[in-house]
Backbone of each chain as nested JSON, in Angstrom:
{
  "chains": [
    {"id": "A", "residues": [
      {"number": 1, "name": "MET", "atoms": {"N": [-72.451, -156.228, 89.82], "CA": [-74.13, -155.895, 90.268], "C": [-74.345, -154.629, 90.175]}},
      {"number": 2, "name": "HIS", "atoms": {"N": [-75.818, -154.791, 90.319], "CA": [-76.493, -153.117, 90.228], "C": [-76.72, -152.642, 91.189]}},
      {"number": 3, "name": "PRO", "atoms": {"N": [-76.756, -151.967, 91.605], "CA": [-77.238, -151.922, 93.412], "C": [-78.673, -152.208, 92.429]}},
      {"number": 4, "name": "LEU", "atoms": {"N": [-79.882, -151.199, 91.719], "CA": [-81.146, -152.035, 92.123], "C": [-81.616, -153.24, 91.351]}},
      {"number": 5, "name": "SER", "atoms": {"N": [-80.475, -153.029, 90.937], "CA": [-81.26, -155.539, 90.939], "C": [-80.791, -156.058, 92.229]}},
      {"number": 6, "name": "GLN", "atoms": {"N": [-79.872, -155.81, 93.323], "CA": [-80.045, -156.584, 94.575], "C": [-81.24, -155.502, 95.456]}},
      {"number": 7, "name": "GLN", "atoms": {"N": [-81.689, -154.182, 94.581], "CA": [-82.407, -153.713, 95.857], "C": [-83.308, -154.936, 95.03]}},
      {"number": 8, "name": "PHE", "atoms": {"N": [-83.812, -155.104, 93.998], "CA": [-85.229, -155.651, 93.235], "C": [-85.697, -156.925, 94.003]}},
      {"number": 9, "name": "GLY", "atoms": {"N": [-84.117, -157.843, 94.38], "CA": [-84.211, -158.862, 94.572], "C": [-84.003, -159.102, 96.261]}},
      {"number": 10, "name": "ALA", "atoms": {"N": [-83.729, -158.121, 97.127], "CA": [-83.873, -158.009, 98.363], "C": [-85.862, -157.899, 98.216]}},
      {"number": 11, "name": "VAL", "atoms": {"N": [-85.95, -156.836, 97.936], "CA": [-87.828, -156.752, 97.92], "C": [-88.176, -158.075, 97.343]}},
      {"number": 12, "name": "LEU", "atoms": {"N": [-88.073, -158.643, 96.098], "CA": [-88.953, -160.346, 94.958], "C": [-88.796, -160.711, 96.717]}},
      {"number": 13, "name": "ARG", "atoms": {"N": [-87.877, -162.059, 96.822], "CA": [-87.29, -162.569, 98.077], "C": [-88.497, -162.791, 99.076]}},
      {"number": 14, "name": "ARG", "atoms": {"N": [-88.435, -161.066, 99.927], "CA": [-89.152, -160.645, 100.601], "C": [-90.58, -161.488, 100.56]}},
      {"number": 15, "name": "ARG", "atoms": {"N": [-91.366, -160.353, 99.536], "CA": [-92.156, -160.75, 98.98], "C": [-93.325, -162.531, 98.726]}},
      {"number": 16, "name": "ARG", "atoms": {"N": [-91.944, -162.372, 98.754], "CA": [-92.174, -164.149, 98.023], "C": [-92.334, -164.872, 99.704]}},
      {"number": 17, "name": "GLU", "atoms": {"N": [-91.502, -164.959, 100.425], "CA": [-91.952, -165.71, 101.901], "C": [-92.412, -164.822, 102.741]}},
      {"number": 18, "name": "ALA", "atoms": {"N": [-92.868, -163.601, 102.428], "CA": [-93.376, -163.346, 103.393], "C": [-94.931, -164.268, 102.815]}},
      {"number": 19, "name": "ALA", "atoms": {"N": [-95.321, -164.052, 100.879], "CA": [-96.485, -165.234, 100.618], "C": [-96.441, -166.428, 101.31]}},
      {"number": 20, "name": "GLY", "atoms": {"N": [-94.846, -167.174, 101.752], "CA": [-95.29, -168.437, 101.82], "C": [-95.129, -168.919, 101.128]}},
      {"number": 21, "name": "ARG", "atoms": {"N": [-93.618, -168.125, 100.033], "CA": [-93.696, -169.335, 98.494], "C": [-92.212, -169.695, 98.388]}},
      {"number": 22, "name": "SER", "atoms": {"N": [-92.548, -170.61, 97.694], "CA": [-91.3, -171.16, 97.652], "C": [-90.539, -170.34, 96.139]}},
      {"number": 23, "name": "GLN", "atoms": {"N": [-89.259, -170.466, 95.804], "CA": [-89.038, -170.217, 94.509], "C": [-89.075, -170.881, 93.402]}},
      {"number": 24, "name": "GLU", "atoms": {"N": [-89.264, -172.301, 93.217], "CA": [-89.837, -173.191, 91.986], "C": [-91.886, -172.921, 92.165]}},
      {"number": 25, "name": "GLY", "atoms": {"N": [-92.316, -172.173, 93.525], "CA": [-93.793, -172.573, 93.431], "C": [-94.169, -171.171, 92.274]}},
      {"number": 26, "name": "LEU", "atoms": {"N": [-93.374, -170.01, 93.327], "CA": [-93.079, -168.701, 92.151], "C": [-92.918, -168.272, 90.439]}},
      {"number": 27, "name": "ALA", "atoms": {"N": [-91.795, -168.859, 90.636], "CA": [-91.409, -169.034, 89.453], "C": [-92.787, -170.109, 88.068]}},
      {"number": 28, "name": "ALA", "atoms": {"N": [-93.134, -171.258, 88.79], "CA": [-94.406, -171.296, 87.842], "C": [-95.223, -170.755, 87.688]}},
      {"number": 29, "name": "ALA", "atoms": {"N": [-95.875, -170.491, 89.089], "CA": [-96.969, -168.853, 88.78], "C": [-96.721, -168.297, 87.857]}},
      {"number": 30, "name": "ALA", "atoms": {"N": [-94.749, -167.709, 87.917], "CA": [-95.112, -166.221, 86.994], "C": [-94.719, -167.305, 85.496]}},
      {"number": 31, "name": "GLY", "atoms": {"N": [-94.514, -168.342, 85.389], "CA": [-94.256, -167.764, 83.627], "C": [-92.813, -168.002, 83.682]}},
      {"number": 32, "name": "LEU", "atoms": {"N": [-91.79, -168.286, 84.477], "CA": [-90.21, -168.012, 84.534], "C": [-89.511, -169.436, 85.483]}},
      {"number": 33, "name": "HIS", "atoms": {"N": [-88.147, -169.465, 84.739], "CA": [-87.522, -170.965, 85.668], "C": [-87.22, -170.339, 87.014]}},
      {"number": 34, "name": "ARG", "atoms": {"N": [-86.778, -171.488, 87.715], "CA": [-86.729, -171.456, 88.935], "C": [-85.481, -171.373, 88.774]}},
      {"number": 35, "name": "THR", "atoms": {"N": [-84.419, -171.277, 88.055], "CA": [-82.77, -170.785, 88.318], "C": [-83.454, -169.202, 87.66]}},
      {"number": 36, "name": "TYR", "atoms": {"N": [-83.971, -168.596, 87.143], "CA": [-84.069, -167.279, 86.522], "C": [-84.163, -167.126, 87.956]}},
      {"number": 37, "name": "VAL", "atoms": {"N": [-85.555, -166.81, 88.921], "CA": [-85.93, -166.776, 90.043], "C": [-85.028, -166.381, 91.406]}},
      {"number": 38, "name": "SER", "atoms": {"N": [-84.339, -167.663, 91.561], "CA": [-83.022, -167.799, 92.252], "C": [-81.958, -166.233, 91.788]}},
      {"number": 39, "name": "MET", "atoms": {"N": [-81.94, -166.587, 90.249], "CA": [-80.779, -165.304, 90.186], "C": [-81.027, -164.127, 90.752]}},
      {"number": 40, "name": "LEU", "atoms": {"N": [-82.645, -163.708, 90.312], "CA": [-83.326, -162.546, 90.408], "C": [-83.417, -162.142, 91.962]}},
      {"number": 41, "name": "GLU", "atoms": {"N": [-82.876, -163.317, 92.811], "CA": [-83.219, -162.415, 94.22], "C": [-82.257, -162.684, 94.443]}},
      {"number": 42, "name": "ARG", "atoms": {"N": [-81.084, -162.522, 93.87], "CA": [-79.46, -162.17, 94.604], "C": [-78.895, -161.238, 93.457]}},
      {"number": 43, "name": "GLY", "atoms": {"N": [-79.869, -160.529, 92.801], "CA": [-79.34, -159.529, 92.339], "C": [-78.699, -159.71, 91.134]}},
      {"number": 44, "name": "GLU", "atoms": {"N": [-78.544, -161.155, 90.666], "CA": [-77.439, -161.3, 89.603], "C": [-77.951, -160.96, 88.086]}},
      {"number": 45, "name": "ARG", "atoms": {"N": [-79.371, -160.598, 88.016], "CA": [-80.202, -160.052, 86.542], "C": [-80.737, -158.793, 86.936]}},
      {"number": 46, "name": "MET", "atoms": {"N": [-80.774, -158.138, 86.284], "CA": [-81.82, -157.127, 85.38], "C": [-82.552, -157.605, 84.79]}},
      {"number": 47, "name": "PRO", "atoms": {"N": [-84.27, -157.589, 85.802], "CA": [-85.403, -157.886, 84.913], "C": [-85.213, -156.877, 84.05]}},
      {"number": 48, "name": "SER", "atoms": {"N": [-86.83, -157.223, 82.437], "CA": [-87.335, -156.331, 82.353], "C": [-88.951, -155.778, 82.512]}},
      {"number": 49, "name": "ILE", "atoms": {"N": [-89.457, -154.859, 82.854], "CA": [-90.958, -154.544, 83.456], "C": [-91.19, -156.532, 82.491]}},
      {"number": 50, "name": "LEU", "atoms": {"N": [-90.76, -156.665, 81.573], "CA": [-92.043, -156.834, 81.46], "C": [-92.25, -158.851, 82.707]}},
      {"number": 51, "name": "VAL", "atoms": {"N": [-90.724, -159.04, 82.913], "CA": [-90.59, -159.479, 83.988], "C": [-91.1, -159.76, 85.596]}},
      {"number": 52, "name": "ALA", "atoms": {"N": [-90.865, -158.326, 85.324], "CA": [-91.761, -157.608, 86.514], "C": [-92.672, -157.938, 87.074]}},
      {"number": 53, "name": "ARG", "atoms": {"N": [-94.063, -158.083, 85.82], "CA": [-95.426, -157.676, 86.064], "C": [-95.338, -159.437, 86.968]}},
      {"number": 54, "name": "LYS", "atoms": {"N": [-94.408, -159.884, 85.368], "CA": [-95.545, -161.526, 85.886], "C": [-95.3, -162.139, 87.144]}},
      {"number": 55, "name": "LEU", "atoms": {"N": [-93.819, -161.18, 87.112], "CA": [-93.64, -161.752, 88.993], "C": [-94.851, -161.09, 90.33]}},
      {"number": 56, "name": "ALA", "atoms": {"N": [-95.02, -159.854, 89.489], "CA": [-95.938, -159.166, 91.097], "C": [-97.007, -159.234, 90.764]}},
      {"number": 57, "name": "GLY", "atoms": {"N": [-97.849, -160.172, 89.239], "CA": [-98.661, -160.906, 89.077], "C": [-99.171, -162.207, 89.857]}},
      {"number": 58, "name": "ALA", "atoms": {"N": [-98.13, -162.796, 89.974], "CA": [-97.44, -164.269, 90.831], "C": [-97.357, -164.297, 92.308]}},
      {"number": 59, "name": "LEU", "atoms": {"N": [-97.167, -162.894, 92.518], "CA": [-97.675, -162.265, 93.509], "C": [-98.321, -162.06, 94.523]}},
      {"number": 60, "name": "GLY", "atoms": {"N": [-99.816, -161.631, 93.438], "CA": [-101.339, -160.909, 93.944], "C": [-101.301, -159.723, 93.804]}},
      {"number": 61, "name": "THR", "atoms": {"N": [-99.913, -158.582, 93.149], "CA": [-100.536, -157.637, 93.281], "C": [-99.244, -157.277, 90.873]}},
      {"number": 62, "name": "THR", "atoms": {"N": [-99.341, -155.34, 91.452], "CA": [-99.259, -155.495, 90.19], "C": [-97.535, -154.583, 90.868]}},
      {"number": 63, "name": "MET", "atoms": {"N": [-97.222, -154.361, 89.107], "CA": [-96.009, -153.431, 88.515], "C": [-95.111, -152.815, 89.678]}},
      {"number": 64, "name": "GLY", "atoms": {"N": [-96.163, -151.431, 90.064], "CA": [-96.969, -150.272, 90.339], "C": [-95.863, -150.111, 91.541]}},
      {"number": 65, "name": "ASP", "atoms": {"N": [-97.024, -151.093, 92.474], "CA": [-96.66, -151.825, 93.831], "C": [-95.234, -152.31, 93.958]}},
      {"number": 66, "name": "LEU", "atoms": {"N": [-95.061, -153.201, 92.931], "CA": [-93.571, -153.832, 93.206], "C": [-92.63, -152.457, 93.374]}},
      {"number": 67, "name": "LEU", "atoms": {"N": [-92.419, -152.264, 92.456], "CA": [-91.386, -151.412, 92.06], "C": [-91.384, -150.491, 92.686]}},
      {"number": 68, "name": "GLY", "atoms": {"N": [-92.994, -149.62, 93.535], "CA": [-92.956, -148.457, 94.059], "C": [-91.995, -149.085, 95.638]}},
      {"number": 69, "name": "GLU", "atoms": {"N": [-91.661, -150.315, 95.944], "CA": [-91.531, -149.894, 96.943], "C": [-89.965, -151.463, 97.058]}},
      {"number": 70, "name": "VAL", "atoms": {"N": [-89.267, -151.231, 95.481], "CA": [-87.548, -150.79, 95.259], "C": [-87.238, -150.135, 95.083]}},
      {"number": 71, "name": "ASP", "atoms": {"N": [-88.298, -148.745, 94.427], "CA": [-88.096, -147.357, 95.31], "C": [-87.303, -147.258, 96.837]}},
      {"number": 72, "name": "ARG", "atoms": {"N": [-88.931, -147.098, 97.204], "CA": [-88.493, -146.655, 98.861], "C": [-86.957, -147.841, 99.714]}},
      {"number": 73, "name": "GLN", "atoms": {"N": [-87.519, -149.335, 98.902], "CA": [-85.983, -149.879, 99.229], "C": [-84.537, -149.066, 98.769]}},
      {"number": 74, "name": "ALA", "atoms": {"N": [-84.788, -148.675, 97.701], "CA": [-83.32, -147.367, 97.447], "C": [-83.034, -146.56, 98.249]}},
      {"number": 75, "name": "ASP", "atoms": {"N": [-84.143, -145.424, 98.549], "CA": [-84.29, -144.479, 98.902], "C": [-83.512, -144.864, 100.88]}},
      {"number": 76, "name": "ASP", "atoms": {"N": [-84.052, -145.821, 101.452], "CA": [-83.585, -146.272, 102.522], "C": [-81.91, -147.038, 102.583]}},
      {"number": 77, "name": "ALA", "atoms": {"N": [-82.127, -147.308, 101.659], "CA": [-80.425, -148.157, 101.227], "C": [-79.667, -146.703, 101.493]}},
      {"number": 78, "name": "GLY", "atoms": {"N": [-79.955, -145.801, 100.586], "CA": [-79.065, -144.891, 100.289], "C": [-77.307, -145.321, 99.347]}},
      {"number": 79, "name": "PRO", "atoms": {"N": [-76.812, -144.967, 99.292], "CA": [-75.323, -144.647, 98.059], "C": [-74.556, -146.094, 98.102]}},
      {"number": 80, "name": "ALA", "atoms": {"N": [-74.748, -146.494, 98.846], "CA": [-74.037, -148.396, 99.821], "C": [-74.583, -149.348, 100.077]}},
      {"number": 81, "name": "PRO", "atoms": {"N": [-75.826, -149.772, 99.406], "CA": [-76.849, -150.132, 99.992], "C": [-76.286, -151.473, 100.056]}},
      {"number": 82, "name": "HIS", "atoms": {"N": [-76.408, -152.67, 101.227], "CA": [-76.379, -153.632, 101.178], "C": [-77.56, -154.804, 101.442]}},
      {"number": 83, "name": "PRO", "atoms": {"N": [-77.588, -155.328, 101.394], "CA": [-79.643, -155.879, 100.992], "C": [-79.221, -156.913, 102.337]}},
      {"number": 84, "name": "ARG", "atoms": {"N": [-78.79, -157.925, 102.54], "CA": [-78.225, -158.752, 103.872], "C": [-77.525, -158.142, 105.246]}},
      {"number": 85, "name": "ARG", "atoms": {"N": [-77.856, -157.213, 105.802], "CA": [-76.803, -157.703, 106.896], "C": [-76.712, -158.073, 108.575]}},
      {"number": 86, "name": "PRO", "atoms": {"N": [-75.888, -158.384, 108.282], "CA": [-75.019, -159.719, 109.705], "C": [-75.601, -158.879, 110.893]}},
      {"number": 87, "name": "LYS", "atoms": {"N": [-76.617, -159.844, 112.068], "CA": [-77.258, -159.252, 113.251], "C": [-75.579, -159.409, 113.782]}},
      {"number": 88, "name": "PRO", "atoms": {"N": [-75.26, -158.814, 114.847], "CA": [-74.318, -158.168, 115.756], "C": [-74.354, -158.885, 116.324]}}
    ]},
    {"id": "B", "residues": [
      {"number": 1, "name": "MET", "atoms": {"N": [-94.993, -156.522, 68.581], "CA": [-94.45, -155.862, 69.608], "C": [-94.966, -156.319, 70.558]}},
      {"number": 2, "name": "HIS", "atoms": {"N": [-94.68, -156.673, 72.045], "CA": [-95.756, -156.931, 72.838], "C": [-96.218, -155.865, 73.569]}},
      {"number": 3, "name": "PRO", "atoms": {"N": [-97.166, -156.233, 73.988], "CA": [-98.402, -155.079, 74.351], "C": [-98.032, -154.667, 76.048]}},
      {"number": 4, "name": "LEU", "atoms": {"N": [-97.309, -154.548, 76.591], "CA": [-96.391, -153.509, 77.668], "C": [-95.686, -153.04, 77.255]}},
      {"number": 5, "name": "SER", "atoms": {"N": [-94.405, -153.514, 76.147], "CA": [-93.772, -151.816, 75.319], "C": [-94.578, -151.264, 75.126]}},
      {"number": 6, "name": "GLN", "atoms": {"N": [-96.036, -151.311, 74.212], "CA": [-96.236, -150.388, 73.656], "C": [-97.296, -149.405, 74.713]}},
      {"number": 7, "name": "GLN", "atoms": {"N": [-97.666, -149.862, 75.307], "CA": [-98.018, -149.038, 76.885], "C": [-97.322, -148.706, 77.396]}},
      {"number": 8, "name": "PHE", "atoms": {"N": [-96.048, -149.287, 78.059], "CA": [-94.853, -148.232, 78.323], "C": [-95.088, -147.103, 77.208]}},
      {"number": 9, "name": "GLY", "atoms": {"N": [-94.32, -147.186, 75.895], "CA": [-94.049, -146.411, 74.456], "C": [-95.324, -145.056, 74.856]}},
      {"number": 10, "name": "ALA", "atoms": {"N": [-96.425, -145.649, 75.756], "CA": [-97.171, -145.113, 75.231], "C": [-97.246, -143.627, 76.441]}},
      {"number": 11, "name": "VAL", "atoms": {"N": [-97.478, -144.731, 76.994], "CA": [-97.237, -143.137, 79.178], "C": [-95.51, -142.567, 79.111]}},
      {"number": 12, "name": "LEU", "atoms": {"N": [-94.835, -143.457, 78.001], "CA": [-93.125, -142.479, 78.54], "C": [-93.532, -141.298, 77.278]}},
      {"number": 13, "name": "ARG", "atoms": {"N": [-94.665, -140.979, 76.334], "CA": [-94.396, -140.35, 75.614], "C": [-95.906, -139.063, 76.005]}},
      {"number": 14, "name": "ARG", "atoms": {"N": [-96.836, -139.973, 76.377], "CA": [-97.514, -138.57, 76.958], "C": [-97.158, -138.065, 78.353]}},
      {"number": 15, "name": "ARG", "atoms": {"N": [-96.183, -138.201, 79.016], "CA": [-95.221, -137.748, 80.122], "C": [-94.327, -136.862, 79.699]}},
      {"number": 16, "name": "ARG", "atoms": {"N": [-93.545, -137.338, 78.291], "CA": [-92.884, -136.846, 77.959], "C": [-93.99, -135.252, 77.078]}},
      {"number": 17, "name": "GLU", "atoms": {"N": [-94.385, -136.016, 76.732], "CA": [-95.42, -134.638, 75.813], "C": [-95.828, -133.038, 77.326]}},
      {"number": 18, "name": "ALA", "atoms": {"N": [-96.938, -134.118, 78.149], "CA": [-96.342, -133.246, 79.219], "C": [-95.922, -132.256, 79.734]}},
      {"number": 19, "name": "ALA", "atoms": {"N": [-94.547, -132.687, 79.936], "CA": [-93.06, -132.166, 80.821], "C": [-92.684, -130.786, 79.545]}},
      {"number": 20, "name": "GLY", "atoms": {"N": [-92.633, -131.635, 77.829], "CA": [-92.382, -130.614, 76.754], "C": [-91.316, -130.818, 77.037]}},
      {"number": 21, "name": "ARG", "atoms": {"N": [-90.771, -131.866, 77.405], "CA": [-89.459, -132.133, 77.17], "C": [-88.79, -133.295, 74.688]}},
      {"number": 22, "name": "SER", "atoms": {"N": [-88.794, -132.375, 75.103], "CA": [-88.037, -133.882, 73.354], "C": [-87.693, -134.625, 74.04]}},
      {"number": 23, "name": "GLN", "atoms": {"N": [-87.547, -135.294, 72.372], "CA": [-86.947, -136.602, 73.075], "C": [-85.545, -136.68, 72.907]}},
      {"number": 24, "name": "GLU", "atoms": {"N": [-84.65, -135.769, 72.84], "CA": [-83.812, -135.54, 72.502], "C": [-82.82, -135.272, 74.185]}},
      {"number": 25, "name": "GLY", "atoms": {"N": [-83.934, -134.414, 74.533], "CA": [-83.713, -133.363, 76.134], "C": [-83.976, -134.821, 77.046]}},
      {"number": 26, "name": "LEU", "atoms": {"N": [-85.011, -135.595, 76.765], "CA": [-85.241, -136.557, 77.448], "C": [-83.687, -137.439, 77.899]}},
      {"number": 27, "name": "ALA", "atoms": {"N": [-83.891, -137.557, 76.361], "CA": [-82.453, -138.8, 76.542], "C": [-81.912, -138.264, 77.133]}},
      {"number": 28, "name": "ALA", "atoms": {"N": [-80.962, -137.713, 76.967], "CA": [-80.097, -136.985, 77.478], "C": [-79.828, -137.071, 79.2]}},
      {"number": 29, "name": "ALA", "atoms": {"N": [-80.961, -136.259, 79.406], "CA": [-80.844, -136.054, 80.857], "C": [-81.458, -137.839, 81.508]}},
      {"number": 30, "name": "ALA", "atoms": {"N": [-82.306, -138.502, 81.231], "CA": [-81.629, -140.09, 81.462], "C": [-80.745, -140.517, 81.399]}},
      {"number": 31, "name": "GLY", "atoms": {"N": [-79.784, -140.353, 80.606], "CA": [-78.655, -140.587, 80.46], "C": [-79.086, -141.878, 79.374]}},
      {"number": 32, "name": "LEU", "atoms": {"N": [-79.495, -141.706, 77.611], "CA": [-79.736, -142.623, 76.842], "C": [-80.214, -142.33, 76.058]}},
      {"number": 33, "name": "HIS", "atoms": {"N": [-79.77, -142.975, 75.409], "CA": [-79.597, -142.81, 73.258], "C": [-80.887, -142.101, 72.964]}},
      {"number": 34, "name": "ARG", "atoms": {"N": [-81.442, -141.251, 71.761], "CA": [-82.556, -140.469, 71.95], "C": [-82.508, -141.57, 71.014]}},
      {"number": 35, "name": "THR", "atoms": {"N": [-82.261, -142.445, 69.726], "CA": [-82.938, -143.161, 68.8], "C": [-83.894, -145.065, 69.706]}},
      {"number": 36, "name": "TYR", "atoms": {"N": [-82.68, -144.859, 71.129], "CA": [-83.509, -145.857, 72.405], "C": [-84.492, -145.377, 72.59]}},
      {"number": 37, "name": "VAL", "atoms": {"N": [-84.807, -144.002, 72.908], "CA": [-86.205, -143.566, 73.536], "C": [-87.242, -143.128, 72.127]}},
      {"number": 38, "name": "SER", "atoms": {"N": [-86.513, -143.282, 71.644], "CA": [-87.903, -143.295, 69.912], "C": [-87.681, -144.44, 69.99]}},
      {"number": 39, "name": "MET", "atoms": {"N": [-87.502, -145.572, 70.166], "CA": [-88.064, -147.001, 69.382], "C": [-88.776, -147.353, 71.46]}},
      {"number": 40, "name": "LEU", "atoms": {"N": [-88.436, -146.728, 72.277], "CA": [-89.202, -147.205, 73.159], "C": [-90.575, -146.467, 73.299]}},
      {"number": 41, "name": "GLU", "atoms": {"N": [-90.322, -145.182, 72.476], "CA": [-91.747, -144.814, 73.183], "C": [-93.024, -145.683, 71.667]}},
      {"number": 42, "name": "ARG", "atoms": {"N": [-92.283, -145.906, 70.751], "CA": [-92.817, -146.885, 69.024], "C": [-93.44, -147.845, 70.23]}},
      {"number": 43, "name": "GLY", "atoms": {"N": [-92.926, -148.471, 71.233], "CA": [-92.895, -149.727, 71.514], "C": [-92.173, -150.853, 71.251]}},
      {"number": 44, "name": "GLU", "atoms": {"N": [-91.293, -150.348, 70.401], "CA": [-90.449, -151.789, 70.029], "C": [-89.272, -152.091, 70.738]}},
      {"number": 45, "name": "ARG", "atoms": {"N": [-88.801, -151.34, 72.167], "CA": [-88.105, -151.856, 72.829], "C": [-89.083, -151.907, 74.202]}},
      {"number": 46, "name": "MET", "atoms": {"N": [-88.452, -153.061, 75.02], "CA": [-89.062, -153.543, 76.473], "C": [-87.555, -153.309, 76.631]}},
      {"number": 47, "name": "PRO", "atoms": {"N": [-88.128, -152.686, 77.195], "CA": [-87.284, -151.685, 79.073], "C": [-86.996, -152.152, 79.755]}},
      {"number": 48, "name": "SER", "atoms": {"N": [-85.821, -152.948, 80.397], "CA": [-84.69, -153.169, 82.307], "C": [-85.708, -152.273, 83.257]}},
      {"number": 49, "name": "ILE", "atoms": {"N": [-85.891, -152.697, 84.094], "CA": [-85.997, -151.789, 85.194], "C": [-85.569, -150.53, 85.007]}},
      {"number": 50, "name": "LEU", "atoms": {"N": [-83.422, -150.473, 85.068], "CA": [-83.108, -150.048, 85.101], "C": [-83.667, -148.507, 83.786]}},
      {"number": 51, "name": "VAL", "atoms": {"N": [-83.959, -148.888, 82.961], "CA": [-84.162, -148.317, 81.906], "C": [-85.246, -146.993, 82.635]}},
      {"number": 52, "name": "ALA", "atoms": {"N": [-86.283, -147.956, 82.831], "CA": [-87.318, -147.743, 83.436], "C": [-87.142, -146.305, 84.195]}},
      {"number": 53, "name": "ARG", "atoms": {"N": [-86.733, -146.265, 85.582], "CA": [-86.548, -146.425, 86.348], "C": [-85.02, -144.24, 86.31]}},
      {"number": 54, "name": "LYS", "atoms": {"N": [-84.192, -144.775, 85.382], "CA": [-83.544, -143.417, 84.368], "C": [-84.555, -143.074, 84.075]}},
      {"number": 55, "name": "LEU", "atoms": {"N": [-85.604, -143.081, 82.685], "CA": [-86.788, -141.984, 82.334], "C": [-87.339, -141.392, 83.573]}},
      {"number": 56, "name": "ALA", "atoms": {"N": [-88.297, -142.475, 84.742], "CA": [-88.694, -142.167, 85.581], "C": [-87.55, -140.537, 86.134]}},
      {"number": 57, "name": "GLY", "atoms": {"N": [-86.792, -140.984, 87.539], "CA": [-86.038, -140.109, 87.047], "C": [-85.772, -138.611, 86.606]}},
      {"number": 58, "name": "ALA", "atoms": {"N": [-85.669, -138.647, 85.353], "CA": [-85.208, -137.625, 84.016], "C": [-86.849, -136.952, 84.054]}},
      {"number": 59, "name": "LEU", "atoms": {"N": [-87.605, -137.325, 84.73], "CA": [-88.941, -136.738, 84.856], "C": [-89.933, -136.558, 86.241]}},
      {"number": 60, "name": "GLY", "atoms": {"N": [-89.143, -136.307, 86.815], "CA": [-88.821, -136.202, 87.834], "C": [-90.609, -136.731, 89.294]}},
      {"number": 61, "name": "THR", "atoms": {"N": [-90.467, -137.868, 88.39], "CA": [-90.68, -139.147, 89.565], "C": [-90.328, -140.459, 89.895]}},
      {"number": 62, "name": "THR", "atoms": {"N": [-90.716, -140.832, 90.025], "CA": [-90.049, -142.957, 90.527], "C": [-90.954, -143.525, 89.638]}},
      {"number": 63, "name": "MET", "atoms": {"N": [-90.491, -144.775, 89.823], "CA": [-90.019, -146.141, 88.935], "C": [-91.275, -146.438, 89.828]}},
      {"number": 64, "name": "GLY", "atoms": {"N": [-92.45, -146.597, 90.191], "CA": [-93.477, -147.693, 90.679], "C": [-94.425, -146.553, 90.302]}},
      {"number": 65, "name": "ASP", "atoms": {"N": [-94.457, -144.806, 90.015], "CA": [-95.473, -144.385, 89.963], "C": [-95.111, -144.73, 88.146]}},
      {"number": 66, "name": "LEU", "atoms": {"N": [-94.684, -144.162, 87.524], "CA": [-94.231, -144.483, 86.373], "C": [-94.525, -145.339, 85.661]}},
      {"number": 67, "name": "LEU", "atoms": {"N": [-94.277, -146.312, 86.335], "CA": [-94.922, -148.313, 86.157], "C": [-96.604, -147.781, 86.768]}},
      {"number": 68, "name": "GLY", "atoms": {"N": [-96.935, -147.374, 87.335], "CA": [-98.089, -147.952, 88.33], "C": [-99.53, -147.319, 86.951]}},
      {"number": 69, "name": "GLU", "atoms": {"N": [-98.979, -145.793, 86.09], "CA": [-99.456, -146.007, 85.355], "C": [-99.894, -146.516, 83.954]}},
      {"number": 70, "name": "VAL", "atoms": {"N": [-98.395, -147.061, 83.826], "CA": [-98.669, -148.272, 83.093], "C": [-99.171, -149.207, 83.203]}},
      {"number": 71, "name": "ASP", "atoms": {"N": [-99.402, -149.601, 84.363], "CA": [-100.627, -150.56, 85.027], "C": [-101.891, -150.233, 84.411]}},
      {"number": 72, "name": "ARG", "atoms": {"N": [-102.039, -148.406, 84.458], "CA": [-103.759, -148.005, 84.435], "C": [-103.728, -148.107, 83.537]}},
      {"number": 73, "name": "GLN", "atoms": {"N": [-102.867, -148.227, 82.466], "CA": [-103.268, -148.18, 80.586], "C": [-103.192, -149.971, 80.463]}},
      {"number": 74, "name": "ALA", "atoms": {"N": [-103.1, -150.707, 80.71], "CA": [-102.963, -152.425, 80.67], "C": [-104.486, -152.076, 81.342]}},
      {"number": 75, "name": "ASP", "atoms": {"N": [-104.846, -152.07, 82.16], "CA": [-106.556, -152.094, 81.79], "C": [-107.734, -151.366, 81.63]}},
      {"number": 76, "name": "ASP", "atoms": {"N": [-107.374, -150.172, 81.507], "CA": [-107.842, -149.402, 80.458], "C": [-107.481, -149.945, 78.939]}},
      {"number": 77, "name": "ALA", "atoms": {"N": [-107.107, -151.038, 78.096], "CA": [-106.919, -150.604, 76.395], "C": [-107.452, -152.693, 77.025]}},
      {"number": 78, "name": "GLY", "atoms": {"N": [-107.447, -153.176, 78.275], "CA": [-108.587, -154.298, 77.616], "C": [-107.219, -155.627, 76.932]}},
      {"number": 79, "name": "PRO", "atoms": {"N": [-107.935, -156.343, 76.585], "CA": [-107.412, -157.564, 75.764], "C": [-106.415, -157.054, 74.643]}},
      {"number": 80, "name": "ALA", "atoms": {"N": [-106.814, -156.108, 73.601], "CA": [-105.769, -156.103, 72.634], "C": [-106.163, -154.416, 72.449]}},
      {"number": 81, "name": "PRO", "atoms": {"N": [-105.264, -153.99, 73.377], "CA": [-104.594, -152.566, 73.265], "C": [-104.257, -152.477, 72.137]}},
      {"number": 82, "name": "HIS", "atoms": {"N": [-104.808, -150.757, 71.44], "CA": [-104.41, -149.884, 69.987], "C": [-103.904, -148.329, 70.284]}},
      {"number": 83, "name": "PRO", "atoms": {"N": [-103.023, -148.423, 71.092], "CA": [-102.434, -147.196, 71.332], "C": [-102.766, -145.926, 71.007]}},
      {"number": 84, "name": "ARG", "atoms": {"N": [-102.889, -146.203, 69.451], "CA": [-102.986, -144.785, 67.863], "C": [-104.434, -145.389, 67.58]}},
      {"number": 85, "name": "ARG", "atoms": {"N": [-105.717, -144.72, 68.232], "CA": [-107.136, -145.177, 67.168], "C": [-106.927, -143.59, 67.225]}},
      {"number": 86, "name": "PRO", "atoms": {"N": [-107.472, -144.202, 65.5], "CA": [-108.024, -143.107, 64.007], "C": [-108.642, -141.971, 64.528]}},
      {"number": 87, "name": "LYS", "atoms": {"N": [-108.912, -141.257, 64.437], "CA": [-110.101, -140.372, 64.771], "C": [-111.193, -140.815, 63.558]}},
      {"number": 88, "name": "PRO", "atoms": {"N": [-112.85, -141.133, 63.96], "CA": [-113.864, -141.313, 63.145], "C": [-113.654, -140.344, 61.472]}}
    ]}
  ]
}
């Protein structure tokens, strides 16, 4: 898996959960399949900018805003990002 | 061709030309093939977010900034965008 797809997936999951949406609900709103949204959240697929825009629209924001957060996620994560840190 | 790929291509070409770069120079800096950059500028390919990030980096900016301009391009273009208007 590419670090960028993992970073995108982490941002997507965080935004979806913050909006109180299910994967199924978000997928339906974006015109995507639920299993594809699930794979995206796990970082298993690299989305096109069209998929990113569909998801951003379904979350009530823009592609630039959503991917700006992915940029910042990448900056925070550094060279070896790990989207889920276990609690000590 | 999808309107979004055309909008991305128009922004990419404008930014590249503003930076005084050739397609070949930009492609080399981004780690992409020149013919692929040419197809992107013509709106003939829908890039992944990874390709968008590579091109943004080669242009000295971020994915969020580059795609934020594509968002605004889409807003300006309206429902039937046409990236090259002939002069009257």
